[in-house]
C-alpha positions in Angstrom: 19.6 -8.0 -17.0 15.9 -7.3 -17.5 14.4 -4.9 -15.0 11.8 -6.4 -12.7 8.4 -4.9 -11.9 7.1 -2.9 -8.9 3.5 -3.6 -8.0 1.8 -2.1 -5.0 -1.4 -3.2 -3.2 -3.6 -0.5 -1.6 -7.0 -0.2 0.2 -8.6 0.4 3.5 -7.8 -2.0 6.4 -9.8 -5.2 6.0 -10.2 -4.9 2.2 -8.4 -8.3 1.5 -5.3 -6.9 -0.1 -2.9 -9.0 2.0 -4.7 -12.2 0.9 -4.5 -11.1 -2.7 -0.8 -10.1 -2.6 0.1 -13.6 -1.3 -2.0 -15.2 -4.0 -0.3 -13.2 -6.7 3.1 -14.1 -5.2 2.2 -17.8 -5.4 1.0 -17.4 -9.0 4.2 -15.6 -10.2 6.4 -18.1 -8.5 4.5 -20.9 -10.3 5.3 -19.0 -13.6 9.0 -19.1 -12.6 9.4 -15.4 -11.8 11.6 -14.3 -8.9 9.5 -12.3 -6.4 9.9 -10.2 -3.3 6.9 -9.9 -1.0 7.3 -6.8 1.2 5.3 -4.2 3.1 5.1 -0.6 4.4 5.6 0.2 7.1 7.6 -2.7 8.4 10.0 -4.1 5.8 12.8 -6.2 7.4 15.3 -4.4 9.5 14.8 -0.8 10.6 11.3 -0.8 9.1 10.1 -3.3 11.7 11.1 -0.9 14.5 9.2 2.0 12.8 6.1 -0.2 12.3 6.0 -0.9 16.0 6.0 2.8 16.8 3.4 3.7 14.1 0.9 1.0 14.9 1.2 0.5 18.6 2.5 3.7 20.3 0.0 4.7 22.9 0.8 8.4 23.3 -0.3 11.3 21.1 1.2 11.4 17.6 0.7 14.5 15.5 -0.5 13.9 11.9 2.7 15.5 10.6 5.0 13.4 12.8 3.0 10.3 11.7 3.6 11.3 8.1 7.4 11.7 8.6 7.7 8.3 10.3 6.0 6.7 7.3 8.2 8.6 4.9 11.4 7.6 6.8 10.3 4.0 6.6 9.7 4.4 2.9 13.0 6.0 2.1 14.9 3.2 3.8 12.7 0.6 2.1 13.1 2.0 -1.4 16.9 2.5 -1.1 17.9 -0.7 0.6 15.3 -3.2 -0.6 13.0 -2.2 -3.4 15.3 -0.6 -5.9 18.1 -3.2 -5.7 15.6 -6.0 -6.2 14.0 -4.4 -9.3 17.4 -3.7 -10.8 18.1 -7.5 -10.4 15.0 -8.5 -12.3 12.8 -9.2 -9.3 9.0 -8.7 -9.2 8.5 -6.6 -6.1 5.0 -6.9 -4.5 4.5 -4.3 -1.8 1.6 -4.2 0.7 1.1 -0.4 0.8 3.3 2.4 -0.5 3.1 6.1 -1.4 -0.7 6.1 -2.1 -1.3 5.0 1.5 0.3 8.1 2.9 -1.6 10.2 0.4 -4.9 8.5 1.3 -4.5 8.2 5.1 -2.5 11.3 6.0 -3.6 13.5 3.2 -7.3 12.7 2.6 -7.9 11.0 6.0 -6.0 13.3 8.4 -6.5 16.4 6.3 -2.9 17.3 5.6 -2.0 19.3 2.5 -2.2 16.9 -0.5 0.4 18.7 -2.6 2.9 18.7 0.3 2.3 15.0 0.9 3.0 14.4 -2.8 6.2 16.4 -2.7 7.4 14.6 0.4 6.6 11.2 -1.1 8.6 12.1 -4.2 11.6 13.0 -2.0 11.3 9.7 -0.1 11.2 7.5 -3.2 13.7 9.5 -5.2 11.6 9.3 -8.4 10.6 5.6 -8.2 7.0 4.9 -9.1 5.1 1.6 -9.1 4.5 0.0 -12.5 1.0 -0.9 -11.3 -1.0 -0.1 -8.2 -4.1 -2.1 -7.4 -6.7 -0.5 -5.0 -9.1 -3.0 -3.4 -12.3 -1.0 -2.9 -14.9 -2.1 -0.4 -17.7 -0.6 1.8 -16.0 0.7 4.9 -18.5 -0.9 7.3 -17.7 -4.3 5.7 -13.9 -3.7 5.9 -14.1 -2.6 9.6 -16.2 -5.7 10.5 -13.4 -7.9 9.0 -10.8 -6.3 11.3 -12.5 -7.5 14.4 -12.4 -6.0 17.9 -8.6 -5.9 18.4 -7.5 -2.9 16.5 -4.1 -1.1 16.2 -3.7 2.7 16.4 -4.5 3.3 12.7 -7.4 0.8 12.6 -9.1 2.7 15.5 -9.4 6.0 13.7 -13.2 5.6 13.1 -15.6 5.3 10.2 -15.6 8.9 9.1 -11.8 8.8 8.8 -12.0 5.6 6.7 -14.7 7.0 4.5 -12.3 9.9 3.7 -9.5 7.4 3.0 -11.7 5.4 0.6 -12.7 8.6 -1.2 -9.0 9.5 -1.4 -8.1 6.3 -3.1 -10.9 6.7 -5.6 -9.6 10.2 -6.4 -6.0 9.0 -6.8 -7.2 6.4 -9.3 -9.1 9.1 -11.3 -5.9 11.2 -11.4 -3.6 8.4 -12.5 -5.8 5.9 -14.4 -2.9 4.3 -16.3 -1.1 3.3 -13.1 -3.9 2.9 -10.5 -6.6 0.3 -11.0 -9.6 -0.2 -8.7 -10.8 -3.8 -8.1 -14.1 -4.5 -6.3 -13.1 -6.2 -3.1 -16.6 -7.4 -2.3 -16.3 -10.2 -4.9 -15.1 -13.7 -4.1 -11.4 -14.3 -3.4 -10.9 -16.4 -6.5 -12.6 -13.8 -8.8 -10.5 -11.0 -7.4 -7.4 -13.0 -7.9 -8.2 -13.6 -11.5 -8.7 -9.8 -12.0 -5.4 -9.1 -10.3 -3.6 -11.6 -12.6 -5.1 -10.1 -15.7 -4.0 -6.6 -14.6 -0.4 -7.9 -14.1 -0.4 -9.7 -17.5 -1.2 -6.4 -19.2 2.2 -5.1 -18.0 
């Protein structure tokens, strides 16, 4: 059986990636591909419990603890959902993955970048996305899209999100073959067309 593809969608909160992942899913289904739409944190099962803690826990959470919770969710997600799907020819579309941990906990929270990379590699056991699309947008614009009701991560502040944005740009510079940046300030339709073209190149 032909191997499927693993495509991840990244960017700061409010960048529009969730809209675009749904549009790509609809397009691929129209082309008769079998797809799996998933997310991190919070894939079905155990991931849903971990997501609730990560986004809504009201007590203090250390940056390292936060990282390990994301990594635990990722290990479960990869082993039980992503890898089996890819091996069965499915196109897996994932809303956030390893680059989120690198951008948010590494660049955003200030944890050691090389250590985060090492821990990411352990969690995914060597699996890498075939394509990662980063939706880049001005942070003030992205935060205005979120609205007033913010979860724990969305409430981190503009300086934090500027570091996250810079982190994503740096990741793309380091891995230009895998990571592609798309201007998220364009229209939804134009962004979708760019996403489809990137996927076709695979």
